[in-house]
N, C-alpha and C positions, 0 to 999 in steps of 0.2 A: 376840459377846464368845463364841468355844468355850474349854469346858476340855481342856488340855493331855492331863489324863492322866483322864478319863473311862473308865470301864471299858470295856473292847470286849465286840464281843456274843461268844457261847460257841459257838465253831467244834464242827462234827462231828467225828470222826474219821476220815481214810480208811480206809479196813476191807479186809482182805484175806478176803472170806466163802469162797477156793474153800481157803482154809485150815482153816480149819475142814470143811472137808467133804471133805477128803483124808487129813488126821490127824486120832489124838485126841491132843489137847493133855495139858497136864498144867503144872509150872513156867513160871510168866510173870514178866519184870522187863520195867521199862522203862528204856531205855539211850536214853543220847544218841548225837546221830549229826552226823557234822562234813560241812558245806555249803558251797556258795560260796556270793557272791548272787545270781545268779539261780536256782539249787536252790532256798536261802530262799525268791523269789518265788514260784515253783513249787509249795512245799509248801502258803504260805498261800493261793494262788489255786486250789486243789485240782486239778492238773497233773500226779498223783503215780498210781502201778498199783503195786500189788505184788502181784498177780497172779504165781503163776513165779518171784518174790523166793522166795531164801535165805544164811544166811549160815552165814559159813566159817570156820573156826582156822588165824589162819597169823602165827607168828610168836608167839602169846599172844597175838594182837589178835583180834576181832572182825570181820570186811568183811560189809557188807551188798553182795551180786551181785544185780543181774538186776532192779532196782528204776525204773521206769522212770520219769523226770522230763521232762518236756516243758518243755523250754526255750525264755525268747522269744528271738525275734535281735533285734539293733537293730538292722536295716537299712534305710535309709530307701526309701521309696516301696513297702517291702511289711507293711505293715499285719498286725498278727497271726497273724505264719510265725514255726513251732517249728519246732523236731530235738530228737527224741527221745533221754537218752542213759542209758544203762543199763551205766555204769561202776562199777566197785565203790566203798565208801564206806564210811571206819572208820567203827564203835561205841565208845560211848565209855562204860565199862560199870568198875566196882570187882574188881580182884583175886580177889576172894573168889567175884562170881558168874561168872566168865569161866574159872577153873579145875573150878567146880564144872558147865560147861555141857561142861568138855573133858573130866570126866570122864562126864559122859551121851553125849557123842559116841564114844564108846570100847563104850559098851553096848548101839550100834547106832540113838539115838536124833537125829532130825533137828532142826536146831533154825531154825525159822520164824517172818518178822516178820508179826506179826496186824495190826497199826491204826496208824497218822502220828499219833500227836497234836499240832496247830499254835496249840494254847492259849494264851495267856502268853507269855512271850517268848521260849523255848527250844521245838524242832521235836524231840520224841523218838518213838522208838519202840518200842512193846511186843515182845518177841519171849517165843517157847513153845516148850518142848519138842515136839515129838510125834515117836508114830509111824505109819506109813502105814499109812494104812485099805484090808483090801483091798476086793475087787468085791463080792463079798456083803456086808460091812459098809454099803457105800456106796449098797446097793440100800435096805436095810433102814432108814438116816437117807432116805433119798428118800420112805420106804412110811410112816416114821414121821409126816413131816414133810406127806404129805397127808391123813392120817389128823388132825392137828391142827387142819388150814387147814379141815376139813370140819365138825369141832366143832365148831369156831368160827362159822362162816356158819350152822350151825343154832341155833346160842346167841343169836346175832342177830337170826334170824327171829320168835322167840318172848322 
């Protein structure tokens, strides 16, 4: 006999690693996302990519653009065939959060998705305000990461 209400194993979020490299991130919010059944299945199977995705404001609503959902095709005779869908998806946030992001957008900040959370019943997106880094800032980030990696390596030896 199986327990239908057993706790599901916690899944790691789908992270947009490029966002931390390209932007200096500040304020974050967790927003819901409107998805179809095939898109939910793709998110739970971790067939989503946030690299290159961004959030826009249209008619007082937040929209996730350019996020790649690899949808499973239900065709007979073609096991494992998938189609990539990058259409815009509506994000669900409170009016106050949307207004705060709209004012930040007018100040020249970008709204970037950083994570897709799939644990629990709902699928959520963590979006953050970001200010674009210059090329020299990116080089500095790479240098700092290399130094930290070397120091961890030397500590491990001793």
